[in-house]
C-alpha positions in Angstrom: 126.9 114.1 79.9 127.3 110.7 78.8 123.7 110.4 77.0 123.6 113.7 75.6 121.6 113.7 72.4 120.3 110.4 72.6 116.6 109.5 72.9 115.2 106.8 75.3 111.9 105.2 76.4 111.6 104.0 79.7 108.3 101.9 80.4 106.6 101.9 83.7 107.9 105.2 84.9 105.2 106.7 86.8 107.0 105.3 90.2 109.5 103.4 91.9 112.5 101.9 89.8 110.7 103.2 86.4 110.6 106.8 87.7 114.2 106.6 89.1 115.5 105.4 85.6 113.8 107.9 83.8 115.2 110.5 85.9 118.5 109.5 85.9 118.7 109.1 82.0 117.6 112.9 81.8 120.1 113.8 84.2 122.7 112.2 81.9 121.4 114.2 78.9 119.1 111.8 77.4 115.6 112.8 75.8 113.4 110.6 77.7 109.7 109.3 77.1 108.1 107.4 79.6 104.5 105.8 79.9 101.9 103.9 81.9 98.5 103.0 81.9 97.2 105.9 83.5 97.3 109.4 83.4 100.7 111.6 83.4 101.8 111.8 87.3 101.5 115.4 88.5 104.8 115.3 90.1 106.9 113.8 86.8 109.5 116.5 85.8 108.5 118.7 83.1 111.4 117.8 80.9 110.5 114.1 80.8 107.8 113.0 78.1 104.7 111.0 79.2 102.4 108.9 76.9 99.7 106.5 78.3 100.0 103.1 76.6 99.6 99.6 77.6 102.6 97.6 76.5 100.8 94.2 76.2 99.0 95.8 73.3 101.1 96.1 69.9 98.9 99.0 68.7 99.8 100.9 71.9 103.5 100.3 71.4 103.5 101.4 67.7 101.9 104.6 68.6 104.4 105.4 71.5 107.5 104.7 69.1 105.8 106.9 66.3 105.4 109.5 69.2 108.9 109.0 70.4 110.2 109.6 66.8 108.4 112.5 66.3 108.9 114.2 69.5 112.5 113.0 70.4 114.0 111.7 67.3 115.3 108.1 66.5 115.3 105.9 69.8 118.6 104.4 70.8 117.8 103.4 74.4 115.0 101.4 75.5 114.4 100.2 79.0 111.5 97.8 79.7 111.0 98.1 83.2 107.0 97.7 83.4 105.6 94.7 85.3 103.3 93.5 87.8 103.3 90.7 90.7 100.6 88.4 91.5 101.1 86.1 94.6 99.6 82.9 93.9 100.9 79.1 93.2 100.4 77.7 90.2 97.1 75.6 91.0 95.7 79.0 92.5 96.6 80.9 89.5 93.5 81.6 87.1 93.4 82.1 83.2 92.6 85.9 84.2 95.9 86.1 86.1 97.7 84.5 83.3 96.7 86.9 80.8 97.1 89.8 83.1 100.9 89.1 84.1 102.0 87.5 81.2 100.5 90.1 78.9 102.8 93.1 80.6 105.9 91.0 81.8 106.6 89.1 78.8 104.4 90.1 75.6 104.9 93.8 76.9 108.7 93.2 77.2 108.7 91.5 73.6 106.5 94.0 72.1 108.6 96.7 72.9 112.1 95.0 71.9 110.4 94.0 68.6 109.4 97.7 68.0 112.8 98.9 68.7 114.3 96.4 66.5 111.9 97.4 63.7 112.8 101.2 63.3 115.1 100.0 60.5 118.3 98.5 59.5 120.1 101.7 60.8 118.7 100.9 64.3 121.5 100.8 66.9 121.7 101.2 70.7 121.1 99.4 73.9 118.1 97.7 75.5 118.1 97.0 79.2 115.1 94.6 80.5 114.2 94.7 84.1 114.4 91.1 85.3 114.7 89.8 88.9 116.4 87.8 91.2 112.9 85.7 91.2 113.8 84.8 87.9 116.7 82.6 89.1 115.7 81.7 92.7 112.0 81.3 92.9 110.0 83.4 95.6 107.3 81.2 97.2 103.8 81.7 95.9 105.0 83.7 92.8 104.7 80.9 90.2 104.2 83.0 87.1 105.8 86.1 88.3 109.1 84.0 88.6 108.6 82.5 85.2 108.0 85.6 83.6 111.1 86.9 85.0 112.9 84.0 83.9 111.4 84.7 80.1 112.8 88.1 80.3 116.4 86.8 80.8 116.2 84.3 78.1 114.9 86.9 75.5 117.4 89.1 76.4 120.5 86.7 75.7 118.5 85.8 72.2 118.6 89.5 71.5 122.1 90.2 72.1 123.1 87.1 70.0 120.9 88.0 67.1 121.2 91.6 66.7 125.0 92.4 67.9 126.8 94.4 67.4 124.4 97.2 66.2 122.2 96.5 69.3 123.4 95.5 72.9 121.0 94.2 75.2 121.4 93.4 78.8 119.0 92.7 81.7 119.1 94.0 85.5 117.9 91.5 88.1 117.1 93.7 91.0 116.9 92.2 94.5 114.7 93.4 97.2 114.2 97.3 96.4 112.5 99.7 99.1 109.1 100.3 96.9 105.5 99.8 97.4 105.8 96.1 96.5 108.4 95.4 99.1 106.3 97.1 101.9 103.2 95.3 100.6 105.3 91.7 100.8 105.9 92.6 104.8 102.8 93.7 105.6 101.5 90.1 104.8 103.6 88.7 107.3 102.3 87.6 110.6 104.8 89.9 112.3 106.1 92.8 109.7 108.5 94.0 112.1 110.4 90.6 112.6 110.1 89.6 108.8 111.7 93.0 108.0 114.5 92.5 110.5 115.3 88.9 109.4 115.3 89.8 105.4 117.5 92.5 106.0 120.0 90.6 108.1 120.6 88.3 105.0 122.0 91.3 102.9 125.8 91.9 102.9 125.3 95.4 102.3 123.3 96.0 105.3 120.3 97.7 103.6 117.6 97.2 101.4 118.2 98.4 97.9 116.8 102.0 96.6 115.7 102.4 93.4 118.3 104.6 92.3 120.8 101.6 92.8 119.2 100.1 89.9 119.2 103.4 87.8 122.5 103.7 88.3 123.0 100.2 86.8 120.9 100.8 83.9 122.5 104.2 83.1 125.9 102.6 83.0 124.8 99.6 80.6 123.2 101.9 77.9 126.2 104.2 78.1 129.2 104.0 75.9 131.2 103.1 78.9 129.5 99.5 78.8 130.3 99.0 74.9 131.6 95.6 75.3 128.9 94.4 77.6 126.0 92.7 76.1 123.9 89.3 76.6 124.4 89.5 80.5 121.9 89.7 83.2 123.3 91.8 86.2 122.3 90.9 89.8 121.8 94.0 91.9 120.6 92.5 95.2 123.1 93.8 97.9 124.5 90.4 98.5 121.3 88.7 99.3 121.7 85.6 96.7 125.5 85.5 97.4 124.9 84.0 101.1 124.4 80.4 101.5 120.8 79.3 102.2 122.2 77.7 105.3 123.4 80.8 106.9 119.9 81.8 108.6 119.6 78.5 110.0 123.3 78.4 111.5 123.2 82.0 113.0 126.4 83.9 113.2 
């Protein structure tokens, strides 16, 4: 078991990608604590520890790390998955929207990374931040979400440079993953069925991603098998962004 004996925190583990990551790390032998802003999900595996926390609040993050050290031991793996979307253009975005999204997607990731690094001079291990292809290529009407993911990518590189070789830090940029967020996006189209078919046709892999696809990448990055990998952002999108943007216009 490649992660046997190691302690991990995974944020945003109540469902979707975060849940899949927490389960995969536990299956690989890690002792896992995950968190969210609500109560423990009823179907969360018994071996995965839960703590209600808002990662945008430094005091919640401090409590989360204290609990992890008490129950799991020194934390050597951190996966920052917690994040939200707000579908608005820049001029539509309110101050409240900014505070809510940037608080979780940017400040939350920063708070967690800072707490991980502050465990002491002996801190060693691996951080994986969940970015997005939206931090590289802008999705329409997702202004501050796109910007927040670009922040995550930049912070990832800075941590790798500043804190190596003791801490490795990488990011994963998921593409279109079969979660509630993807379904909600298609539901807003004039014809959800046609929108889904057109989107699917742009994926070289012939399918949308699954949460487990991202969990597999994260599990590799935090393991010793990726010991020479740091400061990188890995796109996992089934080939979506590899294709020319002219492809849908030219047809087959």
